[in-house]
N, C-alpha and C positions, 0 to 999 in steps of 0.2 A: 504493500500500500504506500509505503514511504517513497519507493522508487517511482510509483505511478504519479504521486503528487509532485515529485521533483521534475519528472518529464513533462507533466502538464504545465508546471510553472515556467519551465524553460521554453515550451512552445508558446505560451502566452507572451513572455518577454520578447521572443523572436518575432512574433506577429506584431507586437507593439513597436519594435524597432523598424520593421518593414513599413508599417503605417506611417511612423514618424519620418522615415526617409522619403516616403512618397509625398507626404505633406511638406517636407522641407526641400523639395526639388527646386533647383535653381531655375529662375525664369530668365530666358534669353529673349529680350524684346527686339523685334525686327520691324522697323518702320519704313514706309515707302509712300510715294505720292500717287501711285496708280489707282484708277477708279475701278469699279466692278467690271470684270471681264477683260481687264488690261493684261498685257504680257507680264507686267510687274506683279499683279495679283496672282496670276497663274503660277509664275515662277516662285514667288515667295511662299505660297501655300503648299506647293509640291515639295519645296525644300524643307519646310516645317514638318510635313508628313513623314518624309524619309528620315530626317534627323531625329524626330521624336520616337520613331520605332527603335532606334539604336540607343537612345538616351533614357529610355523608360526608367523612372524611379530616381534618376540622377539629375536630369535637367529637362526643361521643356521650352521649345521655341514657340512664342506667341507672336502673331503677325498683326500689325496695326497699319492698315492701308488707307488709301483715299485721303492722304494728308491729315490723318487724325492727330499726328504728332507734329504737325507744322509743315512748312515748306522744306525743300531740299537744303536750303541754307540753314534753317533752324535745326534740322536733324544733324547736319554736319557739326554744328556747335554742340549739340547734345552728345554726339560721339566723342568729341574732343574732351568734354567734361566728364564723360563716363556715365551719364544718366540715360543713355540709349546704347544698346549693345551692337546692333547691326542695322545698316541701312543700304539702300541701293541707289547711290548717286550716279548721275551720268554727266551731263554737260557741266554741272556745278564743279566737277573736279578740275576743270580748266581754270577756275578761279583760285584753286588751291595750289596748283603747280603748272607752270607754262608748258611742261612736257605733255600734259594731258590735252592741251590745245591742239595737238597733232590731229585729234579726231574732230576738230572744228574745221579742218581743211576740206573744202568741197571736192567731191568726186575722188576722194582718196581711196576708198574701199570699193572694189569692183563688185563683189558678191560675198555671200556668207562663207564659201569655201576659202576665199582670200582672207576673210577675217579670222578664220581658224588658224591659219599660218601666222598672221600678224599677232594674234593672241598668244600663241605659244612661243614665238621667237622675238617679239618686240615688247609686248606689254609685261610679260612676266619678269623681265629684267629691269631696265632702268626705271620703268614707271612704278613698279612695286617699290623700288628704293625711294623714288620721289614721294610716294604716298607716306612711307614710313618716316621720312624726314619731316613731314607735316603732322605726325602724330596719328596716322591712320594705318591700318593693316588690311590690304585687299586679300580676300580668301577665295574669290572666284570672279571670273570675267563673264558676265551675262550680256543681255542686250536690251537696249531701248529700241533701236531699229533704224531703217532708212526713213528719212524725213521727207514729207511732202507739204505743199503749200495750199492752204485754203484761204478764200477771201470773198468779199461781197461786192467787189468793184468790177473785175473783168477776169477772163482766163489769162493765166501767165504762160506765155510761150517763149519770149526772149527776156533777158534781164530788164530792158527798158520798160516792160509792162509793169514792173514793180514801182515805177516812178511815183512817189508821193503816197504810196499805200502805207497806212498805219498798221504795222505788223508786230504782233506780240512775239517775243523771242524769250528763251531762257536767259539767265543773267550772265552767261559767258561773254567776255568782251570781244572775242574773236567772231562769234556769231553776229553780234551787233555790227562789227566792222565789215563783215562780209556783205550783209544785206544793205548797209549804208552805201557800200561801193556799187551795188546793183541799182541804187536810186530809191530804195524804200526808206520809210521812216520807222526804223525798228525801235521797240520799247520793251525792256525786260519786265516780266511780271510773273508772279507765282501762278502755277497751273490752276490752283483752286479759284483764282480770281478771273480766269480768262472767259468763261461762259458769259458772265454778266457784261464784261467789256465788249464782247462781240455782239451780244444781244442789244446793247444800248448804242452801239456805234462808236464807243470810245476807241475801239480797235476795229480796223477793217478786216484783218485776217490774222492768221497764225500759221506756224509750221510745226509739225509733229509727225511721228510715225502714225500710220493709218489707224492702228488699234488704239493708240492713245487719243487720237482725235475722236474716234467713234465711241470709246468708253466714256469720254468726257462729254459726249452728246453735242459736239461742236457742229456736226452736220445739220442739226436742227436750226442753227442760226447762221449758216454759211451756204452760199450758192455755188461757188466754183471750187473744184479740186484739181490742182495741177500736179501731175506725177513728175516730180523733179529729181527725186533721189539725191538731193543736193548734199546731204551729209549723212553718214552712217554713224550712229552714236552707240558705243558700247555702254553697258551699265556694270557697275563694280559692286559686288557684295562686300561690304566694307565694315570693319570693326574699328573701335577707338580705344579710349583709355581703359574701359572695363575689361578688355580682352585679357590682360595680364592677371586679372582676378579670377578668371574661369579656371577650373581644374584642367590639367593637361589632357585628360581623356575626353573632356567635353570639347576642347579646342580641336583635338584630332578628328573627332566625328564631324564637327562643323566644317572643317577644311575639306575633309574627304567628300562629304556630300555636296559642298559648293562646287568642287571641280567635276564631280560626276554629273552634275546638273548642266554643265556648260553646253554640250551638244544638244541636249533636250531643249534648252532655251532657244537655240538657233533654229531648230526644227519647228518649234511652236511659233517663232517669229515669222517664218515663211508661211506656215499654215494660216496664221491670222491675217497676214498681208493679203493672201489670195481670197479668203472668205470675206474680209472686211471691205475690200474694193468692190466686190460683187454687191454687198449690202448697200454700200453708199450710192452705187449707181441705181439700184432698185428704189432707194428712198428719194431719188430725184436730183442728186447733185450732178452738175454738168462737169464731166471729166475730160481732161486733155493731157497729152504728153508735152513736155517742154522741148525746146530745141537744145538738146544736150551740148552740141558743139558750141553753140553761142554762149551757154553758161560756163563751159570749161574755159573758153577763151577769156571771158570776163573775170575769171577767177585767178588769173595769173598774178595779179598784183597782190592778192592776199597771201599767195605762196611765197612771193618774194619778201614780203613784210615779215612773215613767220621765220623764214630762213635768216633774215638779218637780225631779228630782235630776240629770238629764242636760242639760248645756248645749246648747240648741237642740233638745231632745228633742221638744217639741210641733211644731216646724217640720218635723222629720223625719217624724213620724207623719202630719202633714197632707200632706206631699209624696207619701208613698206612697198615702194615701187618694185623693188627686186623680188618681192613675194607675190606679185600679181599673177604670174604664170606658174 
């Protein structure tokens, strides 16, 4: 009887410890700006699902999307302070380090197969180091996507068609510089504020990947969609000051899943591009292709400026160009 009582007591203690461990699981908070149905939402939720399967009882990834935790800029500050564990910045990284402005160069990335090579041979080296120098740790290279232009004034075929158009852009200085060189009147604005700006006419247009445009419902307040593919924007699953506080086994799982997700995110990006373009046509947007040669020619000045002003800029451009084939 004594042995039975001891065994029972041991079992109760064991169960209690397991319950306590479950209740004490570390929360890993992941924030992003993507709306419902966006590639960010799909990517973040899939990441959390896979990571949580491996971290059960130790840690749990919880996702806060749709700008619940603020703008990209706000979440970068939270990462730096350690009050947010993970985020998925894209263009905003160019405001942290000039090297990330490489992906602000128009028509740099030919397609997603090209981006895979650039990811593995360019991003994982000097750009990871540049992020760490700013207090961030990139654990995976995901996607925002190929960007297209929408507006309520006219179809955009050549750069001069952008003349005078009030165009919302992200806050990266190089995107603003690029559209200003095309003749537009670019203005940076948080994604969460864009719908009302377009609806009221405060902005004439915006540029985003198709699924970001659609999931933000911009097609409801925009008439023209011009397929420009003017910039391909990666997204970076990024940690900050709180990373060093996570147990090593948690860090390892998060990094492994982030890298395993990379090709999945690219495949989802292509699928969403195809499906979303069809939906936007069905919903009445007037769609056209831009004159790519005209835009490439008009972009040479921004390339020259990048090569002149960014340390190692020409080498970065050459490295990406060498991986096109």
